[in-house]
C-alpha positions as CSV (number, residue, x, y, z in Angstrom):
1,V,226.4,64.5,266.5
2,A,228.9,64.2,269.8
3,G,231.9,66.1,271.2
4,R,231.4,69.7,270.5
5,A,229.1,69.8,268.1
6,R,226.6,68.9,270.4
7,R,226.5,72.6,271.8
8,D,228.4,74.4,268.8
9,P,225.9,75.3,265.8
10,V,229.1,76.0,263.7
11,E,230.9,73.2,264.3
12,A,227.2,71.4,264.2
13,D,226.4,72.9,260.7
14,R,229.9,72.4,259.5
15,I,228.8,68.5,260.5
16,V,225.6,68.5,258.6
17,L,226.4,70.2,255.6
18,G,229.5,68.1,254.8
19,E,228.0,64.7,255.8
20,L,224.5,64.9,254.7
21,P,224.9,66.8,251.2
22,E,221.7,65.9,249.9
23,F,219.5,66.0,252.7
24,P,220.8,68.4,255.3
25,H,218.7,70.2,257.9
26,L,219.0,73.2,260.9
27,P,220.7,71.4,263.9
28,E,218.6,71.5,267.4
29,L,221.1,71.4,269.8
30,P,219.2,69.9,272.9
31,A,222.6,70.3,274.7
32,R,223.0,73.9,274.9
33,G,220.3,73.9,277.7
34,P,216.7,74.9,278.1
35,G,215.3,76.8,275.0
36,A,217.8,74.7,272.8
37,E,215.5,71.2,273.3
38,L,212.1,70.1,271.2
39,I,209.8,71.9,273.6
40,G,211.3,75.4,274.0
41,R,213.0,75.6,270.7
42,G,209.5,75.1,269.1
43,A,208.5,77.9,271.9
44,A,210.0,80.6,269.7
45,L,207.9,80.1,266.9
46,L,204.8,80.8,268.8
47,V,202.7,83.6,268.1
48,D,201.1,85.2,270.7
49,F,201.1,82.1,272.5
50,P,204.3,82.5,275.2
51,V,205.7,80.4,277.3
52,E,208.1,80.5,280.2
53,L,210.1,77.6,281.6
54,T,209.1,76.5,285.3
55,S,210.2,73.7,287.9
56,T,208.0,71.6,286.0
57,G,208.7,72.4,282.4
58,W,207.4,74.8,280.2
59,A,203.9,76.8,281.0
60,V,202.1,79.2,279.1
61,T,202.4,83.2,281.0
62,G,201.3,86.3,280.5
63,R,203.8,87.8,278.3
64,A,207.6,86.8,277.2
65,G,210.2,86.4,279.1
66,R,213.9,86.0,279.8
67,D,213.0,82.1,278.7
68,L,211.7,83.0,275.7
69,R,213.8,85.5,274.5
70,R,216.8,83.2,274.9
71,S,215.2,80.8,272.8
72,R,214.4,83.4,270.2
73,S,218.0,84.6,270.4
74,W,219.3,80.9,269.8
75,L,216.6,79.8,266.8
76,G,218.0,84.0,265.7
77,D,221.9,83.2,265.7
78,D,221.2,79.5,264.4
79,L,219.6,81.2,260.9
80,D,221.9,83.7,260.7
81,L,224.9,81.3,260.7
82,L,222.7,79.0,258.2
83,E,222.5,82.0,255.7
84,E,226.1,82.5,255.9
85,R,227.1,78.8,255.1
86,A,224.5,77.5,253.2
87,A,223.0,81.0,251.0
88,D,223.8,79.1,247.6
89,R,222.4,75.6,248.6
90,H,220.1,73.4,246.3
91,G,218.1,71.0,246.6
92,P,215.9,69.8,249.8
93,F,216.8,71.6,253.1
94,K,214.9,70.2,256.5
95,I,213.5,71.9,259.3
96,Q,211.9,70.6,262.3
97,A,209.2,71.7,265.2
98,A,207.5,70.1,267.4
99,G,203.7,69.5,266.5
100,P,200.9,70.5,268.1
101,W,199.8,67.5,270.4
102,T,203.6,66.6,271.5
103,R,203.7,70.4,272.3
104,A,200.2,70.1,273.7
105,A,201.6,67.2,276.4
106,S,204.7,69.1,277.2
107,S,202.9,72.3,278.0
108,E,201.4,73.5,280.9
109,L,198.4,75.8,281.7
110,R,198.7,78.9,284.1
111,S,197.2,76.4,286.5
112,G,199.7,73.8,286.6
113,E,197.8,71.2,284.7
114,K,198.8,69.9,281.4
115,L,197.8,72.3,278.5
116,L,196.2,69.2,276.8
117,A,193.2,69.2,279.0
118,D,192.0,72.2,277.7
119,S,190.4,71.8,274.2
120,G,190.4,75.3,273.7
121,A,193.5,75.9,274.8
122,C,194.7,72.8,272.3
123,K,193.5,74.8,269.6
124,D,194.8,78.0,270.2
125,L,198.3,76.7,270.2
126,A,197.7,74.6,267.0
127,A,196.8,78.1,265.3
128,S,199.4,79.8,266.9
129,L,202.1,77.3,266.0
130,A,200.5,77.3,262.4
131,E,200.9,80.7,261.7
132,G,204.7,81.2,263.6
133,L,205.8,78.0,261.5
134,A,204.5,79.2,258.4
135,G,206.9,82.2,259.0
136,H,209.4,80.8,259.4
137,V,209.6,78.1,256.5
138,A,209.0,81.7,254.7
139,E,212.3,83.4,256.5
140,V,214.1,80.1,255.6
141,Q,213.1,79.9,252.4
142,D,214.5,83.9,251.7
143,R,217.9,82.6,253.6
144,L,217.7,79.7,251.1
145,P,216.6,80.7,247.9
146,E,217.7,77.7,245.9
147,A,216.4,75.6,248.5
148,T,213.6,73.3,249.0
149,V,212.4,73.7,252.3
150,V,210.8,70.5,253.7
151,V,208.8,70.7,257.1
152,Q,209.3,68.1,259.7
153,L,206.4,67.8,262.7
154,D,207.9,65.7,265.8
155,E,205.1,64.2,267.4
156,P,206.8,61.5,269.5
157,T,203.7,61.8,272.0
158,L,201.2,61.6,269.9
159,P,200.0,58.1,270.1
160,A,200.1,58.1,274.3
161,V,197.5,61.2,273.3
162,L,195.5,59.2,271.3
163,A,195.4,56.0,274.1
164,G,195.1,58.6,276.8
165,A,198.4,57.6,278.1
166,V,199.5,61.1,279.3
167,P,199.2,61.5,282.7
168,T,198.1,64.5,284.7
169,A,200.7,67.1,286.4
170,S,199.4,65.1,289.6
171,H,200.6,61.8,287.8
172,L,197.0,60.8,289.5
173,R,195.1,59.4,286.6
174,M,195.5,60.0,283.1
175,L,194.4,62.9,280.9
176,P,191.3,61.7,278.7
177,A,192.3,60.5,275.2
178,V,192.0,63.2,271.9
179,Q,189.8,62.0,269.5
180,S,191.0,60.7,266.2
181,D,189.1,63.8,264.3
182,D,190.3,66.6,266.6
183,A,194.2,65.1,266.5
184,V,193.6,65.4,262.6
185,I,192.0,68.7,262.7
186,A,194.8,70.1,264.6
187,L,197.9,68.7,262.3
188,G,195.6,69.3,259.4
189,A,195.4,73.2,260.3
190,V,199.3,73.5,260.9
191,R,199.7,71.6,257.7
192,A,197.8,73.9,255.5
193,A,199.6,76.7,256.5
194,M,202.4,76.2,255.1
195,P,203.7,77.8,252.0
196,A,201.9,76.4,248.7
197,G,204.2,73.8,247.6
198,T,206.0,73.0,250.8
199,T,206.4,69.5,251.7
200,V,205.1,68.5,255.1
201,V,206.1,65.0,257.0
202,A,205.4,64.2,260.3
203,H,208.3,62.1,262.9
204,C,207.2,60.1,265.7
205,C,209.8,57.3,267.3
206,A,207.2,55.7,269.5
207,S,205.1,52.5,268.9
208,G,202.1,52.4,267.3
209,V,202.8,55.4,264.9
210,P,199.2,56.3,263.6
211,V,199.9,56.7,260.1
212,G,196.6,56.8,258.7
213,L,195.5,59.6,260.8
214,L,198.7,61.1,259.6
215,Q,197.7,60.7,256.3
216,R,194.1,62.0,257.1
217,A,195.7,65.4,258.2
218,A,197.4,65.7,254.9
219,M,201.3,64.6,255.7
220,D,203.3,63.4,252.8
């Protein structure tokens, strides 16, 4: 999407619904600024897991602040607009969110280290995402009652997580590789939390996509 549509949700919706009538989606417009990109957008879905924007990216914090409120506001506005323009939409409709491992590798603990370094925090993050994304799916389904919601988990960083190729905050070393069984458990927990009958797919634009692992996590 180019031009005005990179920032304007009205124009983006018009293009998506007009050009992709068989499989439209809820647009993400990172050109709007922090809170609209992959990690910031998904922050709005987390339950009891507030984060804020720092000089080095998104980090866990004690309470929701301005950055999280902006992300939630944009998502709410986009859902209102979607309902206005597509409430009678039939067929599949896709929503997308960063998966638990890309989130863990792209967010920081309060200490400044990557969240991926703390296995307990990773479990809490996956549980928070599972609950929040399930609620998001239910809300979209309520707003588009004739549509069939498809969930896409974006995991561009998953191969690096499994290979031990995610650098620490200092960039002086790499964080230990996440074991495949642990990766399956977290992804499977998010998948299992989705409302019954929801199609859940995983998307990874990096090389070395772990297709077998994603199948084990029950991705469709």
